[in-house]
Each structure stands twice: as C-alpha cells, then as structure tokens.
Wavefront OBJ file of the C-alpha trace (Angstrom):
o trace
v 140.214 -16.963 -13.545
v 143.434 -15.600 -12.466
v 146.436 -17.587 -11.299
v 149.335 -16.025 -9.303
v 152.485 -17.120 -10.899
v 154.842 -14.823 -9.008
v 154.464 -12.633 -5.568
v 152.510 -9.245 -6.146
v 154.946 -6.614 -7.093
v 153.715 -3.105 -5.365
v 152.162 -0.366 -7.110
v 154.021 3.001 -7.589
v 152.764 5.911 -5.948
v 151.876 8.409 -8.557
v 151.954 12.190 -7.925
v 149.698 14.227 -10.423
v 149.918 17.692 -11.441
v 147.138 20.367 -11.701
v 146.509 22.245 -14.524
v 145.987 26.124 -13.615
v 142.331 27.410 -14.516
v 142.142 28.053 -18.316
v 145.463 26.134 -19.181
v 143.938 22.919 -20.424
v 140.794 20.985 -20.933
v 137.601 21.888 -18.981
v 137.464 18.331 -17.449
v 138.697 17.237 -14.461
v 140.835 14.147 -14.221
v 140.419 13.743 -10.474
v 138.938 10.906 -8.425
v 136.940 9.809 -11.709
v 136.996 5.938 -12.392
v 137.522 5.524 -16.213
v 137.264 2.161 -18.423
v 138.796 1.843 -21.646
v 136.290 1.488 -24.608
v 138.599 1.725 -27.382
v 142.112 2.351 -28.275
v 144.671 1.829 -30.958
v 148.726 1.245 -31.059
v 150.997 1.546 -34.420
v 147.461 1.397 -36.120
v 146.454 -1.832 -34.352
v 143.555 -1.707 -32.129
v 143.738 -2.647 -28.004
v 142.284 -5.543 -28.036
v 138.862 -5.526 -25.219
v 137.930 -8.467 -23.783
v 134.677 -8.978 -22.280
v 134.911 -9.773 -18.396
v 138.376 -7.987 -18.215
v 138.221 -4.485 -18.053
v 140.990 -2.187 -18.438
v 140.281 1.077 -16.024
v 142.045 3.923 -14.667
v 141.613 6.587 -11.865
v 144.045 9.702 -11.026
v 143.201 11.188 -7.543
v 145.278 14.000 -6.046
v 148.132 11.894 -5.129
v 147.396 8.679 -6.645
v 146.375 6.908 -9.894
v 145.546 3.242 -10.140
v 144.003 0.956 -12.423
v 143.345 -2.752 -13.759
v 145.219 -3.403 -16.940
v 142.814 -6.603 -17.956
v 144.473 -8.742 -15.447
v 146.781 -6.904 -13.410
v 146.900 -3.721 -11.213
v 149.130 -0.879 -12.387
v 150.361 2.349 -11.367
v 152.842 5.240 -12.907
v 153.767 7.931 -12.274
v 151.994 10.911 -13.949
v 152.832 14.668 -14.582
v 150.406 17.050 -16.219
v 150.397 20.397 -17.581
v 147.193 21.656 -19.203
v 146.523 19.435 -21.916
v 149.841 17.753 -21.580
v 150.134 14.475 -19.688
v 152.895 11.758 -19.194
v 152.817 8.548 -17.741
v 156.322 7.127 -16.845
v 157.711 4.363 -14.425
v 155.111 2.111 -15.188
v 154.897 -0.860 -12.312
v 151.974 -3.863 -12.034
v 151.473 -6.736 -10.002
v 152.344 -10.058 -11.493
v 149.698 -12.589 -12.425
v 148.394 -14.492 -15.107
v 145.019 -14.679 -16.723
v 143.597 -16.826 -19.005
v 142.378 -17.010 -21.966
v 145.617 -15.694 -23.197
v 143.531 -12.887 -25.354
v 143.859 -11.386 -21.842
v 147.325 -11.111 -21.337
v 147.448 -9.876 -25.217
v 145.212 -6.799 -24.196
v 147.406 -5.818 -21.081
v 150.543 -5.865 -22.986
v 149.004 -3.792 -25.579
v 147.719 -1.223 -23.001
v 150.769 -1.350 -21.010
v 152.555 -0.657 -24.089
v 150.437 2.453 -25.369
v 150.177 4.121 -21.936
v 153.608 5.202 -21.659
v 153.402 6.940 -25.335
v 150.579 9.274 -23.736
v 151.383 12.840 -24.482
v 148.003 14.846 -24.327
v 144.361 14.435 -23.095
v 141.021 15.978 -23.936
v 137.795 15.068 -22.561
v 134.838 15.877 -20.783
v 132.794 14.738 -17.420
v 131.938 11.679 -19.225
v 134.644 10.793 -21.963
v 138.372 10.674 -21.739
v 140.895 10.528 -24.454
v 144.573 9.817 -23.972
v 146.820 10.812 -27.165
v 150.487 10.435 -28.369
v 152.449 9.431 -30.999
v 150.588 6.648 -33.009
v 148.462 5.898 -29.719
v 145.145 7.003 -28.655
v 142.944 5.605 -25.705
v 139.359 6.538 -25.250
v 137.709 6.044 -21.751
v 134.118 6.514 -20.426
v 133.546 7.612 -17.275
v 132.014 4.752 -14.542
v 129.493 5.964 -12.243
v 131.111 5.754 -8.445
v 129.829 3.170 -5.909
v 126.943 4.474 -3.722
v 128.481 2.712 -0.458
v 125.161 3.837 1.346
v 123.554 1.133 -0.463
v 125.536 -1.562 0.709
v 126.222 -0.816 4.391
v 124.218 -1.420 7.074
v 122.584 -4.898 5.532
v 123.234 -8.246 6.372
v 123.591 -9.682 2.935
v 123.229 -13.605 2.265
v 124.789 -15.272 -0.413
v 122.715 -17.129 -2.999
v 124.639 -18.027 -6.007
v 128.071 -18.637 -6.984
v 128.635 -16.878 -10.700
v 131.369 -18.377 -12.761
v 130.795 -16.418 -16.652
v 127.551 -18.063 -17.909
v 127.372 -20.505 -14.844
v 125.320 -19.992 -11.750
v 125.371 -22.429 -8.885
v 123.673 -22.639 -5.747
v 125.316 -22.140 -2.149
v 125.774 -25.085 0.138
v 127.026 -25.287 3.928
v 126.424 -23.035 6.791
v 124.674 -19.745 6.018
v 127.269 -17.381 3.877
v 126.956 -13.696 4.468
v 128.219 -10.465 4.220
v 128.099 -7.268 6.495
v 129.968 -4.129 4.913
v 129.711 -1.271 7.909
v 130.360 2.562 7.593
v 133.759 2.466 9.554
v 135.143 0.340 6.509
v 135.111 -2.844 8.752
v 133.238 -5.856 7.298
v 132.346 -9.207 8.548
v 131.037 -12.573 6.684
v 131.636 -15.864 5.997
v 132.029 -18.202 3.001
v 129.306 -21.010 4.422
v 132.211 -22.930 5.923
v 134.382 -20.507 7.452
v 134.572 -16.791 9.038
v 135.718 -13.474 7.476
v 136.619 -10.229 8.764
v 138.783 -7.335 7.919
v 138.740 -4.113 6.102
v 137.398 -2.580 2.409
v 137.838 0.408 0.673
v 136.420 2.018 -2.301
v 138.597 2.974 -5.159
v 136.792 4.303 -8.093
v 134.304 1.814 -9.521
v 135.745 -1.131 -7.427
v 135.484 -2.441 -3.715
v 138.974 -3.649 -2.677
v 139.740 -5.559 0.493
v 143.224 -4.838 1.177
v 142.768 -6.476 5.122
v 140.970 -9.862 5.183
v 141.198 -12.731 7.270
v 139.196 -16.132 7.231
v 139.361 -18.553 10.100
v 138.072 -22.204 10.510
v 137.801 -25.047 8.565
v 135.837 -26.262 5.205
v 134.994 -30.124 4.766
v 136.325 -31.074 0.956
v 132.969 -30.365 -0.618
v 132.658 -26.716 0.579
v 136.131 -25.978 -0.339
v 135.552 -24.869 -3.703
v 132.917 -22.600 -2.777
v 135.151 -21.019 -0.200
v 137.763 -20.353 -2.660
v 135.333 -18.813 -5.067
v 133.947 -16.432 -2.497
v 137.381 -15.392 -0.975
v 138.224 -14.757 -4.706
v 136.077 -12.571 -5.702
v 136.715 -10.662 -2.261
v 139.961 -10.231 -2.497
v 140.416 -9.792 -5.981
v 138.509 -6.589 -5.935
v 134.937 -6.408 -7.395
v 132.094 -4.155 -9.018
v 129.090 -4.120 -6.892
v 125.535 -3.400 -7.672
v 122.306 -3.181 -5.827
v 119.005 -3.958 -7.229
v 116.337 -3.697 -4.912
v 117.126 -6.657 -2.322
v 119.722 -8.315 -4.610
v 123.454 -7.326 -4.184
v 125.508 -8.503 -7.185
v 129.537 -8.593 -6.682
v 131.338 -9.114 -9.937
v 135.366 -9.066 -10.871
v 137.504 -9.495 -14.044
v 137.265 -12.766 -15.319
v 133.645 -13.537 -14.700
v 133.495 -14.634 -11.369
v 130.497 -13.337 -8.813
v 128.831 -13.308 -6.251
v 124.633 -12.742 -5.758
v 123.339 -11.872 -2.498
v 119.885 -11.078 -1.033
v 118.894 -8.457 1.854
v 118.237 -10.699 4.969
v 114.732 -10.887 5.395
l 1 2 3 4 5 6 7 8 9 10 11 12 13 14 15 16 17 18 19 20 21 22 23 24 25 26 27 28 29 30 31 32 33 34 35 36 37 38 39 40 41 42 43 44 45 46 47 48 49 50 51 52 53 54 55 56 57 58 59 60 61 62 63 64 65 66 67 68 69 70 71 72 73 74 75 76 77 78 79 80 81 82 83 84 85 86 87 88 89 90 91 92 93 94 95 96 97 98 99 100 101 102 103 104 105 106 107 108 109 110 111 112 113 114 115 116 117 118 119 120 121 122 123 124 125 126 127 128 129 130 131 132 133 134 135 136 137 138 139 140 141 142 143 144 145 146 147 148 149 150 151 152 153 154 155 156 157 158 159 160 161 162 163 164 165 166 167 168 169 170 171 172 173 174 175 176 177 178 179 180 181 182 183 184 185 186 187 188 189 190 191 192 193 194 195 196 197 198 199 200 201 202 203 204 205 206 207 208 209 210 211 212 213 214 215 216 217 218 219 220 221 222 223 224 225 226 227 228 229 230 231 232 233 234 235 236 237 238 239 240 241 242 243 244 245 246 247 248 249 250 251 252 253 254 255
C-alpha cells in the first residue's frame, strides 16, 4: 500500500532527441510503454517485487515511468545508439514492504549510468558501466473497450484478498472526450482521465458527498485505485483495474 510521507514532487519534463535514419538501432523508443524484466548494477541484481512494476515510457517531448513505488522523470538525450538520462526527479511516496523501496532505489541509481541502448519492437536494453536494464514492451490500453459502458463495481481486491461491495450502486463511466463519472458507493466522482503508456491516470478527480463509517474503507479503496493510476483489462463483460501494490477493482458491464 502506498503511504504519502511528503508533498508530491513535480515530475521533470523530458526532452528526447531523435536518431537520424540508419544512425542507430532500428527500433523506435517513442510512445512504447516498457516494463523492467531484469537488471543489474555493479554485479548485483535490481530486485523486482511482484505487484510493484518498474516502467518507462518515452514520447516526443516527455518520458515518464513508475519506479516500483514513485513516478519519476529525467532529461533524456539520444544520438543513434547513445542515450543518457540526467536531472532525475521523482514523486515522494513511501511503499511497503521495504523491498519495494530497495527496488526503486537500485533502479534510480542505475538509470543515470545508462550510456547506450539496443532493442526491437518488443525488447529494450539500456546499458552503461556496470549497468544493464532489460525491458519488455507492454500492450497499450485499448480505450475503445473502456468507453461507452457503465461499469458497476463488484469486488475490491487487496493482493490475494477479494471483498464484496456495500452501500449504493458504485459505478465508473469513461467517455471518449476523456471525462469520467462514477461513485464509490457513498460519494459521487467526476473528473478527467488520461492514458499514459500502459496506465490510466486521473489528473483531475473530485468526490462529493459523505460516507458513513461502515463505507469509509471502501470509499478510500476506490479513490486510491483510481487516483494512483491503474492498468485496465477488459475480459468480456468484466473490467479489472489494478495498481502497484496489489490493490484493484473489478467491475461488470451494466446489464
């Protein structure tokens, strides 16, 4: 579970250079969401913790990612097969267990030491002195499968624990103009969402109303999942949202 211990830091806007044709690897780094699958720094592995992925997305004028716990950014410069990351900045959250923060620390230590890259459409390797970071491409979120449907909340997921939903009908609606409406079972939600790489984020979200004591935990769970940024998958009539740390929500299309 993520626990804020300080005000969130601002992510640094990243500038990405483009290699000239034939000047470097054939793969295109831009707009591909990548997830770290293995890494080493000074001969020791970068530990990976299930449920706390490390991601990287580079676009024309920005590169962002999640470092197991926190969002991060850095200035990026590329020239052919050469790539450097500098001015690293991150949000300030604390995550448990302690292994998550260790995973983040090792990754953020490794990234500024990267000097070159190679890859294909599905694999990316970042390399430097005593550093290697290997990523796999994540499938982009198909927003067409999310929008135009009223999703009704069925279950709250916390790691391996699944609990039922109480209160009034809890819903989620995402619209093609990037607006959203919903409810937690006791409070109404409205705001805007964005798709960034393989995640959906809600930079604008407001909750209105009051919750009785027996629904406050459910309300906090829904707000945490939607507010932290989530991955979304649709299987038939079921929508599953999942976040770093094992929190999730399971919705079913309204009948």
